[in-house]
RONUBA-623588 format. One line per 8 residues: for each residue y negated, z negated, x of C-alpha. Coordinates in steps of 0.1 Angstrom, whole numbers, plus 5000, padded with zeros to 4 digits. Layout:
N
Y:Z:X ~ ...
// end
This chain:
264
5000:5000:5000 ~ 4963:5009:5013 ~ 4939:4983:5019 ~ 4907:4980:5034 ~ 4890:4947:5047 ~ 4856:4947:5061 ~ 4836:4909:5065 ~ 4803:4904:5074
4802:4934:5098 ~ 4769:4947:5117 ~ 4764:4974:5137 ~ 4737:4980:5159 ~ 4725:5006:5183 ~ 4701:5005:5211 ~ 4669:5020:5211 ~ 4660:5047:5242
4624:5058:5245 ~ 4631:5090:5261 ~ 4615:5110:5234 ~ 4593:5113:5207 ~ 4619:5111:5182 ~ 4632:5077:5195 ~ 4595:5065:5194 ~ 4590:5075:5160
4627:5057:5151 ~ 4613:5023:5168 ~ 4582:5023:5148 ~ 4602:5028:5113 ~ 4630:5001:5124 ~ 4599:4975:5137 ~ 4582:4981:5099 ~ 4617:4974:5085
4627:4944:5103 ~ 4654:4963:5118 ~ 4646:4955:5152 ~ 4658:4927:5175 ~ 4670:4919:5210 ~ 4708:4918:5217 ~ 4727:4895:5241 ~ 4719:4922:5269
4685:4922:5262 ~ 4682:4953:5248 ~ 4662:4964:5219 ~ 4687:4979:5192 ~ 4682:4988:5154 ~ 4706:4974:5131 ~ 4724:5001:5114 ~ 4742:4977:5092
4739:4946:5083 ~ 4762:4920:5071 ~ 4781:4943:5052 ~ 4816:4934:5034 ~ 4836:4952:5010 ~ 4875:4947:5000 ~ 4893:4979:4986 ~ 4929:4984:4974
4949:5013:4961 ~ 4934:5030:4933 ~ 4898:5019:4945 ~ 4871:5051:4945 ~ 4842:5037:4961 ~ 4807:5059:4965 ~ 4779:5047:4988 ~ 4744:5059:4977
4713:5052:4991 ~ 4682:5075:5010 ~ 4685:5086:5045 ~ 4691:5061:5073 ~ 4704:5039:5047 ~ 4737:5033:5065 ~ 4762:5054:5047 ~ 4771:5073:5074
4775:5046:5099 ~ 4795:5027:5072 ~ 4822:5054:5070 ~ 4822:5058:5107 ~ 4829:5023:5112 ~ 4861:5024:5084 ~ 4870:5052:5107 ~ 4870:5034:5140
4843:5058:5156 ~ 4817:5032:5155 ~ 4827:4994:5165 ~ 4811:4962:5149 ~ 4790:4938:5169 ~ 4795:4913:5145 ~ 4824:4909:5120 ~ 4857:4926:5110
4873:4956:5099 ~ 4908:4960:5090 ~ 4923:4994:5074 ~ 4960:4993:5064 ~ 4973:5032:5058 ~ 4966:5064:5076 ~ 4932:5075:5072 ~ 4915:5110:5066
4880:5117:5075 ~ 4860:5144:5065 ~ 4830:5135:5083 ~ 4819:5162:5102 ~ 4837:5196:5107 ~ 4837:5195:5143 ~ 4856:5160:5143 ~ 4884:5159:5168
4879:5199:5176 ~ 4879:5208:5216 ~ 4855:5240:5216 ~ 4873:5253:5246 ~ 4908:5256:5231 ~ 4917:5284:5207 ~ 4918:5275:5167 ~ 4959:5275:5170
4958:5250:5197 ~ 4934:5226:5181 ~ 4957:5226:5149 ~ 4984:5215:5172 ~ 4968:5192:5188 ~ 4959:5178:5155 ~ 4994:5177:5144 ~ 5005:5161:5175
4980:5132:5170 ~ 4994:5128:5131 ~ 5027:5125:5146 ~ 5042:5157:5130 ~ 5071:5173:5144 ~ 5076:5204:5155 ~ 5087:5220:5120 ~ 5058:5200:5104
5030:5213:5131 ~ 5041:5249:5124 ~ 5040:5242:5084 ~ 5005:5228:5091 ~ 4994:5258:5112 ~ 5008:5282:5085 ~ 4986:5264:5058 ~ 4953:5262:5079
4956:5297:5087 ~ 4961:5309:5053 ~ 4934:5286:5039 ~ 4907:5292:5067 ~ 4915:5329:5066 ~ 4903:5335:5104 ~ 4928:5360:5112 ~ 4928:5371:5148
4896:5348:5155 ~ 4924:5319:5153 ~ 4938:5328:5187 ~ 4898:5325:5202 ~ 4885:5294:5216 ~ 4864:5277:5188 ~ 4833:5279:5211 ~ 4830:5314:5199
4833:5310:5163 ~ 4804:5314:5139 ~ 4790:5279:5124 ~ 4807:5291:5094 ~ 4842:5294:5109 ~ 4839:5262:5125 ~ 4835:5246:5092 ~ 4863:5267:5078
4889:5256:5105 ~ 4875:5222:5098 ~ 4877:5221:5066 ~ 4912:5234:5065 ~ 4926:5209:5091 ~ 4907:5177:5075 ~ 4927:5185:5040 ~ 4958:5199:5053
4973:5163:5062 ~ 4971:5141:5030 ~ 4958:5103:5034 ~ 4962:5072:5022 ~ 4925:5064:5028 ~ 4902:5093:5025 ~ 4867:5087:5042 ~ 4842:5118:5029
4803:5124:5039 ~ 4786:5150:5024 ~ 4799:5187:5036 ~ 4777:5217:5036 ~ 4805:5244:5027 ~ 4796:5278:5046 ~ 4813:5311:5031 ~ 4813:5331:5001
4818:5320:4964 ~ 4859:5328:4964 ~ 4861:5307:4995 ~ 4839:5280:4983 ~ 4857:5276:4951 ~ 4892:5274:4968 ~ 4879:5245:4989 ~ 4865:5226:4960
4898:5230:4941 ~ 4918:5220:4976 ~ 4889:5189:4978 ~ 4895:5175:4944 ~ 4933:5178:4951 ~ 4929:5159:4979 ~ 4910:5132:4963 ~ 4935:5129:4935
4961:5122:4959 ~ 4944:5096:4982 ~ 4954:5060:4975 ~ 4914:5046:4986 ~ 4884:5070:4984 ~ 4853:5060:5002 ~ 4825:5091:4994 ~ 4791:5092:5005
4767:5114:4985 ~ 4736:5123:4970 ~ 4748:5140:4941 ~ 4748:5116:4909 ~ 4775:5138:4892 ~ 4799:5137:4920 ~ 4796:5099:4925 ~ 4797:5095:4884
4827:5117:4881 ~ 4851:5106:4910 ~ 4839:5069:4915 ~ 4851:5036:4898 ~ 4828:5017:4921 ~ 4794:5022:4937 ~ 4777:5006:4966 ~ 4740:5008:4971
4726:5006:5008 ~ 4692:5005:5017 ~ 4682:4996:5053 ~ 4719:4988:5062 ~ 4721:4960:5037 ~ 4740:4963:5004 ~ 4713:4959:4976 ~ 4737:4963:4947
4779:4968:4944 ~ 4794:4972:4907 ~ 4803:4998:4880 ~ 4788:5033:4889 ~ 4763:5037:4860 ~ 4751:5004:4862 ~ 4741:5009:4904 ~ 4731:5044:4898
4706:5033:4872 ~ 4693:5005:4893 ~ 4692:5033:4926 ~ 4672:5056:4905 ~ 4650:5032:4891 ~ 4638:5021:4921 ~ 4617:5038:4951 ~ 4634:5026:4982
4607:5020:5016 ~ 4612:5042:5041 ~ 4641:5041:5057 ~ 4651:5042:5097 ~ 4672:5076:5107 ~ 4704:5066:5116 ~ 4715:5077:5154 ~ 4724:5112:5163
4759:5112:5181 ~ 4780:5138:5191 ~ 4792:5164:5168 ~ 4773:5147:5140 ~ 4758:5174:5118 ~ 4747:5154:5089 ~ 4727:5122:5088 ~ 4734:5104:5051
// end
């Protein structure tokens, strides 16, 4: 049985003053009270502050909030990409993370080699990896490009391959950030159908989205984040009404990371 336990989690990132973007982030963070000095005497911005949540099989959690509210950081912390400086995170069950189309891909390897690596990482047998390759090849429709290094792909082709890979292996715990689907209408319809099927099959879903309709259709519980804190946690309609009825103060942009294409 899948389960998530997050207790009093805080995640902080050091502020570096190497460019104007860092300075702007510092000003916003200072105004919102998210700056402090850590044990190594560095100035850090608190991306998550005292966040706790407990999910079991059947839960469908939506994360809402403005840009920089902490949604992406929370998803990446659940995925094990970020480590809390305070608190604990325990996830029981295999995780599928749809956070970035490039996540886990080596651009120097071919599409086919990246598929094999993903299969090995997921503990698949050789026959299962061959089945995975067939599935991704058929869905992504990359033809001969599958045997070229990923660095030669267009952004749309990378998204096709990344989406096909991320949705080919069905997880118990599904973590989803908003995706920008590229391609023609036929591919987008196919992608939406595949994604909805994956959502139905997951034991636990944690979804970050700015779309009210997606949150209300897919989620049974919603958490509203603002400046790294939980502002409300409850039934989707109730939390969404509170969120839409409040104009949140300016938020601090979450730190960019390697291959992070969206900031939630």
